DSSP file (Angstrom, degrees, kcal/mol; ACC not computed):
  #  RESIDUE AA STRUCTURE BP1 BP2  ACC     N-H-->O    O-->H-N    N-H-->O    O-->H-N    TCO  KAPPA ALPHA  PHI   PSI    X-CA   Y-CA   Z-CA
    1    1 A X    >         0   0    0      0, 0.0     3,-1.1     0, 0.0     4,-0.3   0.000 360.0 360.0 360.0 166.0  -11.6    6.4   -2.0
    2    2 A X  G >   +     0   0    0      1,-0.3     3,-2.0     2,-0.2     4,-0.4   0.854 360.0  65.4 -63.8 -38.5  -13.9    7.8   -4.6
    3    3 A X  G >  S+     0   0    0      1,-0.3     3,-0.6     2,-0.2    -1,-0.3   0.714  94.8  60.1 -63.6 -18.6  -15.4    4.5   -5.7
    4    4 A X  G <  S+     0   0    0     -3,-1.1    -1,-0.3     1,-0.2    -2,-0.2   0.621  94.9  64.0 -82.0 -11.5  -16.9    3.9   -2.3
    5    5 A X  G <  S+     0   0    0     -3,-2.0     2,-0.2    -4,-0.3    -1,-0.2   0.556  91.8  77.8 -88.1  -8.5  -19.0    7.1   -2.5
    6    6 A X  S <  S-     0   0    0     -3,-0.6     2,-0.9    -4,-0.4     0, 0.0  -0.640  78.3-129.6 -98.4 157.7  -21.0    5.8   -5.5
    7    7 A X        -     0   0    0     -2,-0.2     2,-0.1     2,-0.0    -3,-0.1  -0.829  35.3-158.9-104.4  91.1  -23.9    3.4   -5.5
    8    8 A X        -     0   0    0     -2,-0.9     2,-0.5    -5,-0.2    -5,-0.0  -0.397   8.6-152.2 -75.4 146.4  -22.7    1.0   -8.2
    9    9 A X        -     0   0    0     -2,-0.1     2,-0.4     2,-0.0    -1,-0.0  -0.981  13.2-163.8-119.4 119.4  -25.2   -1.2  -10.1
   10   10 A X        -     0   0    0     -2,-0.5     2,-0.4     2,-0.0    -2,-0.0  -0.852   4.0-162.4-108.5 138.8  -23.7   -4.4  -11.4
   11   11 A X        -     0   0    0     -2,-0.4     2,-0.9     2,-0.1    -2,-0.0  -0.963  19.5-131.9-117.9 136.1  -25.3   -6.6  -14.0
   12   12 A X        +     0   0    0     -2,-0.4     2,-0.4     2,-0.0    -2,-0.0  -0.777  38.3 161.5 -87.3 106.9  -24.2  -10.2  -14.6
   13   13 A X        -     0   0    0     -2,-0.9     2,-0.2     0, 0.0    -2,-0.1  -0.825  26.4-151.2-129.3  90.9  -23.8  -10.5  -18.3
   14   14 A X        +     0   0    0     -2,-0.4    -2,-0.0     1,-0.2     0, 0.0  -0.427  21.9 174.4 -68.9 130.9  -21.7  -13.5  -19.3
   15   15 A X        -     0   0    0     -2,-0.2    -1,-0.2     2,-0.2     3,-0.1   0.481  39.7-132.6-105.7  -9.9  -19.7  -13.2  -22.4
   16   16 A X        +     0   0    0      1,-0.3     2,-0.2     3,-0.0    -2,-0.1   0.654  62.6 134.4  61.9  17.6  -18.0  -16.5  -21.9
   17   17 A X        -     0   0    0      1,-0.1    -1,-0.3     2,-0.0    -2,-0.2  -0.642  69.4 -87.3 -86.8 153.2  -14.7  -14.8  -22.7
   18   18 A X    >>  -     0   0    0     -2,-0.2     4,-2.0     1,-0.1     3,-1.3  -0.281  35.6-117.8 -58.5 148.3  -11.8  -15.5  -20.4
   19   19 A X  H 3> S+     0   0    0      1,-0.3     4,-2.8     2,-0.2     5,-0.2   0.803 112.1  68.4 -58.6 -30.1  -11.6  -13.2  -17.4
   20   20 A X  H 34 S+     0   0    0      1,-0.2    -1,-0.3     2,-0.2     4,-0.1   0.875 109.2  35.1 -57.7 -37.3   -8.2  -12.0  -18.6
   21   21 A X  H X4 S+     0   0    0     -3,-1.3     3,-0.6     2,-0.2     4,-0.3   0.839 116.2  53.5 -86.3 -35.8  -10.1  -10.3  -21.5
   22   22 A X  H >< S+     0   0    0     -4,-2.0     3,-0.6     1,-0.2    -2,-0.2   0.910 113.5  42.2 -65.7 -41.7  -13.3   -9.3  -19.7
   23   23 A X  G >< S+     0   0    0     -4,-2.8     3,-1.2     1,-0.2    -1,-0.2   0.436  87.0  96.3 -86.0   1.4  -11.4   -7.5  -16.9
   24   24 A X  G <  S+     0   0    0     -3,-0.6    -1,-0.2     1,-0.3    -2,-0.1   0.807  86.7  44.3 -62.2 -30.4   -9.0   -5.8  -19.2
   25   25 A X  G <  S+     0   0    0     -3,-0.6    -1,-0.3    -4,-0.3     2,-0.2   0.347  82.5 117.0-102.5   6.8  -11.0   -2.6  -19.4
   26   26 A X  S <  S-     0   0    0     -3,-1.2     2,-0.1     1,-0.1    -3,-0.0  -0.527  73.9-112.9 -67.4 136.1  -11.8   -2.2  -15.7
   27   27 A X    >>  -     0   0    0     -2,-0.2     4,-1.3     1,-0.1     3,-1.2  -0.480  25.3-120.5 -63.9 145.4  -10.4    0.9  -14.2
   28   28 A X  T 34 S+     0   0    0      1,-0.3    13,-0.1     2,-0.2    -1,-0.1   0.828 110.6  61.1 -58.9 -32.2   -7.7   -0.1  -11.6
   29   29 A X  T 34 S+     0   0    0      1,-0.2    -1,-0.3    12,-0.1   -26,-0.1   0.788 105.5  46.9 -68.4 -26.2   -9.6    1.7   -8.9
   30   30 A X  T <4 S+     0   0    0     -3,-1.2     2,-2.0     1,-0.2     3,-0.2   0.762  93.0  78.6 -85.8 -25.8  -12.6   -0.6   -9.3
   31   31 A X     <  +     0   0    0     -4,-1.3    -1,-0.2     1,-0.2     3,-0.0  -0.541  55.4 147.5 -83.9  77.4  -10.7   -3.8   -9.4
   32   32 A X        +     0   0    0     -2,-2.0    -1,-0.2     1,-0.2    -2,-0.1   0.628  52.2  66.1 -90.5 -15.2  -10.2   -4.0   -5.7
   33   33 A X  S    S+     0   0    0     -3,-0.2     2,-0.2     4,-0.0    -1,-0.2   0.882  81.6  75.1 -82.0 -38.7  -10.3   -7.7   -5.1
   34   34 A X     >  -     0   0    0      1,-0.1     4,-2.1    -3,-0.0     5,-0.1  -0.482  67.9-140.8 -85.6 146.3   -7.2   -9.1   -6.8
   35   35 A X  H  > S+     0   0    0      2,-0.2     4,-2.7     1,-0.2     5,-0.2   0.861 102.6  55.9 -68.3 -35.6   -3.7   -8.8   -5.4
   36   36 A X  H  > S+     0   0    0      2,-0.2     4,-2.1     1,-0.2    -1,-0.2   0.931 110.4  44.3 -63.9 -44.3   -2.2   -8.2   -8.8
   37   37 A X  H  > S+     0   0    0      2,-0.2     4,-2.5     1,-0.2    -1,-0.2   0.905 113.4  51.1 -66.8 -40.5   -4.5   -5.3   -9.5
   38   38 A X  H  X S+     0   0    0     -4,-2.1     4,-2.6     1,-0.2    -2,-0.2   0.912 110.1  49.8 -62.4 -41.6   -4.0   -3.9   -6.0
   39   39 A X  H  X S+     0   0    0     -4,-2.7     4,-2.4     2,-0.2    -1,-0.2   0.886 110.5  50.2 -64.9 -38.0   -0.2   -4.1   -6.5
   40   40 A X  H  X S+     0   0    0     -4,-2.1     4,-2.3     2,-0.2    -2,-0.2   0.916 110.6  49.6 -64.6 -42.1   -0.5   -2.3   -9.8
   41   41 A X  H  X S+     0   0    0     -4,-2.5     4,-2.2     1,-0.2    -2,-0.2   0.921 111.4  48.6 -62.2 -44.2   -2.6    0.4   -8.2
   42   42 A X  H  X S+     0   0    0     -4,-2.6     4,-2.8     1,-0.2    -1,-0.2   0.910 110.4  51.8 -61.8 -42.4    0.0    0.8   -5.4
   43   43 A X  H  X S+     0   0    0     -4,-2.4     4,-1.7     1,-0.2    -1,-0.2   0.898 109.4  49.7 -62.5 -40.2    2.8    1.0   -8.0
   44   44 A X  H  X S+     0   0    0     -4,-2.3     4,-0.8     2,-0.2    -1,-0.2   0.922 113.0  46.1 -65.3 -43.3    1.0    3.7   -9.9
   45   45 A X  H >< S+     0   0    0     -4,-2.2     3,-0.9     1,-0.2     4,-0.4   0.918 110.6  53.2 -65.2 -42.7    0.4    5.8   -6.7
   46   46 A X  H >< S+     0   0    0     -4,-2.8     3,-1.3     1,-0.3    -1,-0.2   0.837 100.7  61.2 -63.3 -32.1    4.0    5.3   -5.6
   47   47 A X  H 3< S+     0   0    0     -4,-1.7    -1,-0.3     1,-0.3    -2,-0.2   0.797 101.6  53.6 -63.9 -27.0    5.3    6.6   -8.9
   48   48 A X  T << S+     0   0    0     -3,-0.9    -1,-0.3    -4,-0.8    -2,-0.2   0.548  97.5  84.9 -85.6  -5.8    3.6    9.9   -8.3
   49   49 A X  S <  S-     0   0    0     -3,-1.3    48,-0.0    -4,-0.4    -3,-0.0  -0.464  88.9 -90.6 -93.6 166.8    5.3   10.3   -4.9
   50   50 A X     >  -     0   0    0     -2,-0.1     4,-2.3     1,-0.1     5,-0.2  -0.296  37.4-110.4 -69.1 158.0    8.7   11.8   -4.0
   51   51 A X  H  > S+     0   0    0      1,-0.2     4,-2.1     2,-0.2     5,-0.1   0.862 119.7  53.4 -58.5 -35.9   11.7    9.5   -3.8
   52   52 A X  H  > S+     0   0    0      2,-0.2     4,-2.2     1,-0.2    -1,-0.2   0.913 108.4  48.8 -66.4 -41.2   11.9    9.9    0.0
   53   53 A X  H  > S+     0   0    0      1,-0.2     4,-2.2     2,-0.2    -2,-0.2   0.901 110.7  51.3 -64.2 -40.0    8.2    8.9    0.3
   54   54 A X  H  X S+     0   0    0     -4,-2.3     4,-2.2     1,-0.2    -1,-0.2   0.898 109.7  50.1 -62.1 -39.9    8.9    5.9   -1.8
   55   55 A X  H  X S+     0   0    0     -4,-2.1     4,-2.1     2,-0.2    -2,-0.2   0.872 108.1  52.2 -67.9 -37.0   11.8    5.0    0.4
   56   56 A X  H  X S+     0   0    0     -4,-2.2     4,-1.9     2,-0.2    -1,-0.2   0.920 110.5  48.7 -63.6 -43.0    9.7    5.3    3.5
   57   57 A X  H  X S+     0   0    0     -4,-2.2     4,-2.5     1,-0.2    -2,-0.2   0.898 109.2  53.5 -61.5 -40.3    7.1    3.0    2.0
   58   58 A X  H  X S+     0   0    0     -4,-2.2     4,-2.8     2,-0.2     5,-0.2   0.885 105.7  53.0 -63.2 -39.7   10.0    0.6    1.1
   59   59 A X  H  X S+     0   0    0     -4,-2.1     4,-2.2     1,-0.2    -1,-0.2   0.934 111.2  46.7 -58.9 -46.4   11.2    0.5    4.7
   60   60 A X  H  X S+     0   0    0     -4,-1.9     4,-2.3     1,-0.2    -2,-0.2   0.901 113.0  48.8 -64.0 -41.9    7.7   -0.4    5.9
   61   61 A X  H  X S+     0   0    0     -4,-2.5     4,-2.2     2,-0.2    -2,-0.2   0.916 111.4  49.0 -65.7 -43.7    7.3   -3.1    3.2
   62   62 A X  H  X S+     0   0    0     -4,-2.8     4,-2.0     1,-0.2    -1,-0.2   0.896 111.7  49.7 -63.7 -39.9   10.7   -4.7    4.0
   63   63 A X  H  X S+     0   0    0     -4,-2.2     4,-1.5    -5,-0.2    -1,-0.2   0.924 109.9  51.0 -63.0 -44.2    9.8   -4.7    7.7
   64   64 A X  H  < S+     0   0    0     -4,-2.3    -2,-0.2     1,-0.2    -1,-0.2   0.882 111.8  47.0 -63.9 -38.0    6.5   -6.3    7.1
   65   65 A X  H  < S+     0   0    0     -4,-2.2     3,-0.5     1,-0.2    -1,-0.2   0.853 114.4  46.4 -71.9 -34.1    8.1   -9.1    5.0
   66   66 A X  H  < S+     0   0    0     -4,-2.0    -1,-0.2     1,-0.2    -2,-0.2   0.654 119.8  40.0 -83.5 -14.5   10.8   -9.7    7.5
   67   67 A X    ><  +     0   0    0     -4,-1.5     3,-1.2    -5,-0.1    -1,-0.2  -0.559  66.0 158.5-129.0  67.6    8.4   -9.8   10.5
   68   68 A X  T 3  S+     0   0    0     -3,-0.5    -1,-0.1     1,-0.2    -2,-0.1   0.716  71.1  57.0 -68.0 -19.7    5.3  -11.6    9.2
   69   69 A X  T 3  S+     0   0    0     -3,-0.1    -1,-0.2     3,-0.0     2,-0.1   0.573  90.5  88.9 -88.8  -8.5    4.0  -12.6   12.6
   70   70 A X  S <  S-     0   0    0     -3,-1.2     3,-0.1    -6,-0.2    -3,-0.1  -0.480  83.1-120.4 -89.9 161.7    3.8   -9.0   14.0
   71   71 A X  S    S-     0   0    0      1,-0.2     2,-0.3    -2,-0.1    -1,-0.1   0.717  75.5 -70.1 -70.9 -21.3    0.8   -6.7   13.7
   72   72 A X        -     0   0    0     -5,-0.1     2,-0.5    48,-0.1    -1,-0.2  -0.937  66.7 -48.6 154.3-174.2    2.9   -4.1   11.8
   73   73 A X  E     -A  119   0A   0     46,-2.8    46,-2.9    -2,-0.3    -9,-0.0  -0.793  56.0-120.6 -93.4 125.0    5.8   -1.7   12.3
   74   74 A X  E  >  -A  118   0A   0     -2,-0.5     4,-2.0    44,-0.2     3,-0.2  -0.330  19.9-122.7 -60.9 144.8    5.5    0.6   15.2
   75   75 A X  H  > S+     0   0    0     42,-1.5     4,-2.6     1,-0.2     5,-0.2   0.889 110.8  54.5 -56.1 -43.9    5.5    4.3   14.3
   76   76 A X  H  > S+     0   0    0      1,-0.2     4,-2.5     2,-0.2    -1,-0.2   0.889 107.7  49.7 -61.4 -40.1    8.5    5.1   16.5
   77   77 A X  H  > S+     0   0    0     -3,-0.2     4,-2.5     2,-0.2    -1,-0.2   0.907 111.2  49.2 -65.2 -41.4   10.6    2.4   14.7
   78   78 A X  H  X S+     0   0    0     -4,-2.0     4,-2.7     2,-0.2     5,-0.2   0.923 112.0  48.6 -63.4 -43.9    9.6    3.7   11.3
   79   79 A X  H  X S+     0   0    0     -4,-2.6     4,-2.4     2,-0.2    -2,-0.2   0.927 112.3  48.3 -62.0 -45.5   10.5    7.3   12.4
   80   80 A X  H  X S+     0   0    0     -4,-2.5     4,-2.3     2,-0.2    -2,-0.2   0.929 114.6  45.0 -61.6 -46.3   13.9    6.2   13.8
   81   81 A X  H  X S+     0   0    0     -4,-2.5     4,-1.7     2,-0.2    -2,-0.2   0.925 114.6  47.7 -65.2 -44.8   14.8    4.1   10.7
   82   82 A X  H  <>S+     0   0    0     -4,-2.7     5,-3.0    -5,-0.2     6,-0.8   0.874 113.0  49.0 -65.0 -36.7   13.7    6.8    8.2
   83   83 A X  H ><5S+     0   0    0     -4,-2.4     3,-1.4    -5,-0.2    -1,-0.2   0.892 108.1  53.4 -70.5 -38.9   15.6    9.5   10.2
   84   84 A X  H 3<5S+     0   0    0     -4,-2.3    -1,-0.2     1,-0.3    -2,-0.2   0.843 110.3  48.1 -62.8 -33.0   18.8    7.3   10.3
   85   85 A X  T 3<5S-     0   0    0     -4,-1.7    -1,-0.3    -5,-0.2    -2,-0.2   0.309 115.6-118.3 -90.0   9.0   18.6    7.0    6.5
   86   86 A X  T < 5S+     0   0    0     -3,-1.4    -3,-0.2     2,-0.2    -2,-0.1   0.830  78.2 125.4  58.7  37.1   18.0   10.8    6.1
   87   87 A X  S   <S+     0   0    0     -5,-3.0     2,-0.3     1,-0.2    -4,-0.2   0.746  74.5  24.6 -93.0 -28.5   14.6   10.3    4.5
   88   88 A X        -     0   0    0     -6,-0.8    -1,-0.2    -9,-0.2    -2,-0.2  -0.964  55.5-162.4-133.4 152.0   12.8   12.6    7.0
   89   89 A X  S    S+     0   0    0     -2,-0.3     2,-0.3     1,-0.2    -1,-0.1   0.597  76.8   7.6-106.5 -16.3   14.0   15.4    9.2
   90   90 A X  S  > S-     0   0    0      1,-0.1     4,-1.7   -11,-0.0    -1,-0.2  -0.958  76.6-101.2-155.2 170.0   11.0   15.5   11.6
   91   91 A X  H  > S+     0   0    0     -2,-0.3     4,-2.8     1,-0.2     5,-0.2   0.794 118.5  62.9 -67.4 -26.8    7.9   13.7   12.7
   92   92 A X  H  > S+     0   0    0      2,-0.2     4,-1.9     1,-0.2    -1,-0.2   0.916 103.4  47.8 -63.3 -42.8    5.9   16.3   10.7
   93   93 A X  H  > S+     0   0    0      2,-0.2     4,-1.8     1,-0.2    -2,-0.2   0.926 113.1  47.7 -63.6 -45.1    7.6   15.1    7.5
   94   94 A X  H  X S+     0   0    0     -4,-1.7     4,-2.7     1,-0.2    -2,-0.2   0.910 109.9  53.4 -63.2 -41.4    6.9   11.5    8.3
   95   95 A X  H  X S+     0   0    0     -4,-2.8     4,-2.4     1,-0.2    -1,-0.2   0.867 105.8  53.4 -62.4 -35.5    3.3   12.3    9.2
   96   96 A X  H  X S+     0   0    0     -4,-1.9     4,-1.8     2,-0.2    -1,-0.2   0.901 110.5  47.0 -66.8 -39.0    2.8   14.0    5.8
   97   97 A X  H  X S+     0   0    0     -4,-1.8     4,-2.3     2,-0.2    -2,-0.2   0.933 113.2  48.8 -64.2 -45.1    4.1   10.9    4.0
   98   98 A X  H  X S+     0   0    0     -4,-2.7     4,-2.9     1,-0.2    -2,-0.2   0.862 107.8  54.4 -65.4 -35.4    1.8    8.7    6.1
   99   99 A X  H  X S+     0   0    0     -4,-2.4     4,-2.4     2,-0.2    -1,-0.2   0.915 109.0  48.7 -62.7 -42.1   -1.2   10.9    5.5
  100  100 A X  H  X S+     0   0    0     -4,-1.8     4,-1.4     2,-0.2    -2,-0.2   0.915 112.6  48.3 -62.6 -43.4   -0.5   10.5    1.7
  101  101 A X  H  <>S+     0   0    0     -4,-2.3     5,-3.1     1,-0.2     6,-0.7   0.920 113.6  46.5 -62.6 -44.3   -0.2    6.7    2.1
  102  102 A X  H ><5S+     0   0    0     -4,-2.9     3,-1.2     3,-0.2    -2,-0.2   0.867 107.1  57.0 -69.1 -36.3   -3.4    6.5    4.2
  103  103 A X  H 3<5S+     0   0    0     -4,-2.4    -1,-0.2     1,-0.3    -2,-0.2   0.861 113.3  40.4 -61.8 -35.1   -5.4    8.7    1.8
  104  104 A X  T 3<5S-     0   0    0     -4,-1.4    -1,-0.3    -5,-0.2    -2,-0.2   0.307 114.6-118.3 -95.6   8.0   -4.6    6.3   -1.0
  105  105 A X  T < 5S+     0   0    0     -3,-1.2    -3,-0.2     2,-0.2    17,-0.2   0.817  77.0 127.7  58.3  34.9   -5.1    3.3    1.3
  106  106 A X  S   <S+     0   0    0     -5,-3.1     2,-0.4     1,-0.2    16,-0.4   0.784  73.8  30.3 -82.9 -31.1   -1.5    2.1    0.8
  107  107 A X        -     0   0    0     -6,-0.7     2,-0.3    14,-0.2    14,-0.2  -0.974  68.2-169.7-132.1 141.2   -1.0    1.9    4.6
  108  108 A X  E     -B  120   0A   0     12,-3.1    12,-2.6    -2,-0.4     2,-0.4  -0.861  15.9-130.4-126.2 164.6   -3.3    1.1    7.4
  109  109 A X  E     +B  119   0A   0     -2,-0.3     2,-0.3    10,-0.2    10,-0.2  -0.917  22.7 174.7-117.3 139.8   -3.0    1.3   11.2
  110  110 A X  E     -B  118   0A   0      8,-2.4     8,-3.0    -2,-0.4     2,-0.4  -0.981  35.3-105.2-139.7 156.0   -3.9   -1.2   13.8
  111  111 A X  E     -B  117   0A   0     -2,-0.3     6,-0.2     6,-0.2     2,-0.1  -0.655  31.3-135.9 -85.0 126.8   -3.4   -1.3   17.5
  112  112 A X    >   -     0   0    0      4,-3.5     3,-2.3    -2,-0.4    -1,-0.0  -0.352  29.8-104.3 -73.1 160.1   -0.5   -3.5   18.9
  113  113 A X  T 3  S+     0   0    0      1,-0.3    -1,-0.1     2,-0.1    -2,-0.0   0.757 122.9  54.9 -61.4 -24.2   -1.2   -5.7   21.9
  114  114 A X  T 3  S-     0   0    0      2,-0.1    -1,-0.3     1,-0.0     3,-0.1   0.357 125.0-101.5 -90.4   6.9    0.8   -3.2   24.1
  115  115 A X  S <  S+     0   0    0     -3,-2.3     2,-0.3     1,-0.3    -2,-0.1   0.414  79.9 131.8  94.3  -1.5   -1.4   -0.3   22.9
  116  116 A X        -     0   0    0     -5,-0.1    -4,-3.5     1,-0.1     2,-0.3  -0.619  61.2-113.8 -87.1 143.4    1.0    1.2   20.4
  117  117 A X  E     - B   0 111A   0     -2,-0.3   -42,-1.5    -6,-0.2     2,-0.4  -0.603  34.1-165.0 -75.8 131.6   -0.2    2.1   16.9
  118  118 A X  E     -AB  74 110A   0     -8,-3.0    -8,-2.4    -2,-0.3     2,-0.4  -0.934  10.2-139.8-120.3 144.2    1.4   -0.1   14.2
  119  119 A X  E     +AB  73 109A   0    -46,-2.9   -46,-2.8    -2,-0.4     2,-0.3  -0.824  25.7 170.0-103.0 138.2    1.5    0.6   10.4
  120  120 A X  E     - B   0 108A   0    -12,-2.6   -12,-3.1    -2,-0.4     2,-0.6  -0.979  33.4-122.6-145.1 158.7    1.0   -2.2    7.9
  121  121 A X        -     0   0    0     -2,-0.3     2,-2.3   -14,-0.2   -14,-0.2  -0.897  23.6-136.2-102.1 122.5    0.5   -2.5    4.1
  122  122 A X        +     0   0    0     -2,-0.6     2,-0.3   -16,-0.4   -15,-0.1  -0.319  66.6 108.1 -81.2  60.6   -2.7   -4.4    3.3
  123  123 A X  S    S-     0   0    0     -2,-2.3    -2,-0.1   -17,-0.1   -88,-0.0  -0.951  75.8-101.4-129.5 152.2   -1.2   -6.6    0.5
  124  124 A X     >  -     0   0    0     -2,-0.3     4,-2.4     1,-0.1     5,-0.2  -0.363  37.5-113.6 -65.4 153.3   -0.4  -10.3    0.4
  125  125 A X  H  > S+     0   0    0      1,-0.2     4,-2.4     2,-0.2     5,-0.2   0.837 116.0  54.9 -63.1 -32.7    3.3  -11.0    0.9
  126  126 A X  H  > S+     0   0    0      2,-0.2     4,-2.1     1,-0.2    -1,-0.2   0.931 110.9  44.9 -65.1 -44.0    3.7  -12.3   -2.7
  127  127 A X  H  > S+     0   0    0      1,-0.2     4,-2.3     2,-0.2    -2,-0.2   0.873 112.9  51.8 -66.3 -36.5    2.3   -9.1   -4.1
  128  128 A X  H  X S+     0   0    0     -4,-2.4     4,-2.3     2,-0.2    -2,-0.2   0.895 108.8  50.1 -67.3 -40.3    4.5   -7.0   -1.7
  129  129 A X  H  X S+     0   0    0     -4,-2.4     4,-2.3     2,-0.2    -2,-0.2   0.913 111.8  48.1 -63.3 -42.8    7.6   -8.9   -2.8
  130  130 A X  H  X S+     0   0    0     -4,-2.1     4,-2.3     1,-0.2    -2,-0.2   0.902 110.6  51.8 -64.5 -40.7    6.8   -8.3   -6.4
  131  131 A X  H  X S+     0   0    0     -4,-2.3     4,-2.2     1,-0.2    -2,-0.2   0.914 109.8  48.9 -62.3 -43.3    6.1   -4.6   -5.7
  132  132 A X  H  X S+     0   0    0     -4,-2.3     4,-1.7     1,-0.2    -1,-0.2   0.895 110.8  50.1 -64.7 -39.7    9.5   -4.3   -4.0
  133  133 A X  H  X S+     0   0    0     -4,-2.3     4,-0.5     1,-0.2    -1,-0.2   0.885 111.4  49.1 -66.7 -36.0   11.3   -6.0   -6.8
  134  134 A X  H >< S+     0   0    0     -4,-2.3     3,-0.7     1,-0.2    -2,-0.2   0.874 109.6  52.6 -68.3 -36.4    9.6   -3.6   -9.3
  135  135 A X  H 3< S+     0   0    0     -4,-2.2    -2,-0.2     1,-0.2    -1,-0.2   0.843 105.7  54.0 -67.1 -33.4   10.6   -0.6   -7.2
  136  136 A X  H 3<        0   0    0     -4,-1.7    -1,-0.2     1,-0.2    -2,-0.2   0.606 360.0 360.0 -79.6 -10.9   14.2   -1.6   -7.1
  137  137 A X    <<        0   0    0     -3,-0.7    -1,-0.2    -4,-0.5    -2,-0.2   0.461 360.0 360.0 -87.3 360.0   14.4   -1.8  -10.9
């Protein structure tokens, strides 16, 4: 992301105001630590994507919540599920969605113990559940 390309200089200037008020004016992209801010950032990015891309993300999120002990969802499983639900017509389409997700750091890849690439969303499960409930409304 863009914020990693700058050399930020931070000054500790206590105002003794509650953090809720101090952090109110941080741009969402800079507030990388908290799960609430990350979930807000993900929600904003997802709103700009197509409904099919949002649905593909939802498949991945639901899988991650239902399989918390696994490294992530294998690419082949995601493709099969998305194709069965008529969200993608080819692997090229799915790859374009995944490229968009990876560019915005919504989805990351890690290697499964059997050598297969697995996709996962780098959010805490509570934040992911809240995000899914917000998406369904």
